[in-house]
N, C-alpha and C positions, 0 to 999 in steps of 0.2 A: 154456794155451799161448798165447803171443803170436802175432799174425798173421804176424810176420816169419819164423818158423821153420816150414819145411815138413817133414812127416814122410811117408815112403813107407808107404802102408798095406798091410797084409795079407801079402804074398808072402814073408815071412821070419819065422822064429820069434823073431828078436831084437827086443827092445823097448828103446826109448831112454827111460831114466828121466826123469821130469819135472824133476828137479834139473839134469840135463845139458841139457835143452831150455832151461831158464831161463838157464843159464850161456851157452849159445850166443846167446840173445837179447841178453844183456848185452854181448857182444863185437861191437858194431855195426861196428867198423872192422877186425875180424880175421876173415878167412874161416875158418869153423869147420864141420866136418862129422863125421859118425859113420859108420864102416864096420863091417860084420860080417866074419867070417873069410874070406868069399868076395869081399871088396872091394865088396859091394853098398853103395850109398850109402843109409843109412837116414834120415838127417835132416841138415839144413843150414840156415845162416842166410842173410840177404840178401847179406852180403858174399861168401860162398862162391858163391851163385847168380850174382853179377856176374862173379866171377873164373873159375869152373869151368863155368858154364852148365848146371848140373844141370837147370834148368827146360826146356832145349832138348831133353832126351832123354826118350823114352817110358820109362815105369817099367821095362819089361822090359830096357832097355839102360842103365839107370842103375847101371852098375858101373864104378868108377873105372879099373880095369885095362883093361877093354874100351874105355872112352872115351879113354884115353891113346893107343890105337892106331887109333881110328876117327874121332874128332872132330877135324876140321881146325882149328877155332877153338881148341880146347884145346891142340892141338899147337903152334899159334902162340904161345899164352900161355906154355906150358911151355918153349918154346925160349928165352924170356927169362931162364930160371933157369940160369946157366952151371955151377953146382956141384951138380948132382944127385948124390946118394950113389952110389958104385959098388956095384951089386948086380946080380944077374942081370936083374932087371926094368929097372933103369936102363940096363944095357948093351943090352938089346933096344930100349928106347925111344930111346936115342942112335943106334942103328943105323937105326931107322926115320926119325928126324929127318934123318940124313945122306942117306937115300934120297929123302925128300921134298924136301930142299934141292937135291939133284942133279937131280931131275926138274923142279923149278921153274926151275932155271937153264938147262935145255934140253939 
C-alpha cells in the first residue's frame, strides 16, 4: 500500500481490498474514499484528506454522516456544492446549513 492511502484499522469488519487501495492511490487529483454501510470512513487518499479533513477526526468520529453535521470546516466546504441531491440526508444537511448561516449572520 502506498503511503498516500490511509486505512482505518480495526474497528470494523469491513476490509478494503488492495486493488481498491491502489486505485485510490492512482487518483491523485480526485478525492476518493471508501465507506461501510454505517458511513464509517474506512480508507481515503490524500486528495480526500485535503477536501474532507478525515485526518482531523479521531478514529471513533470518522463517520461521514457524523462529520457532515459536526465538523465546521467540512460544513464550509460542503456549502460550496449547491446541487446536493435531494434525499432525507441532504434535506437534514441543508437545514443545518441554513441554521449555521443564520446563526453566523447574527
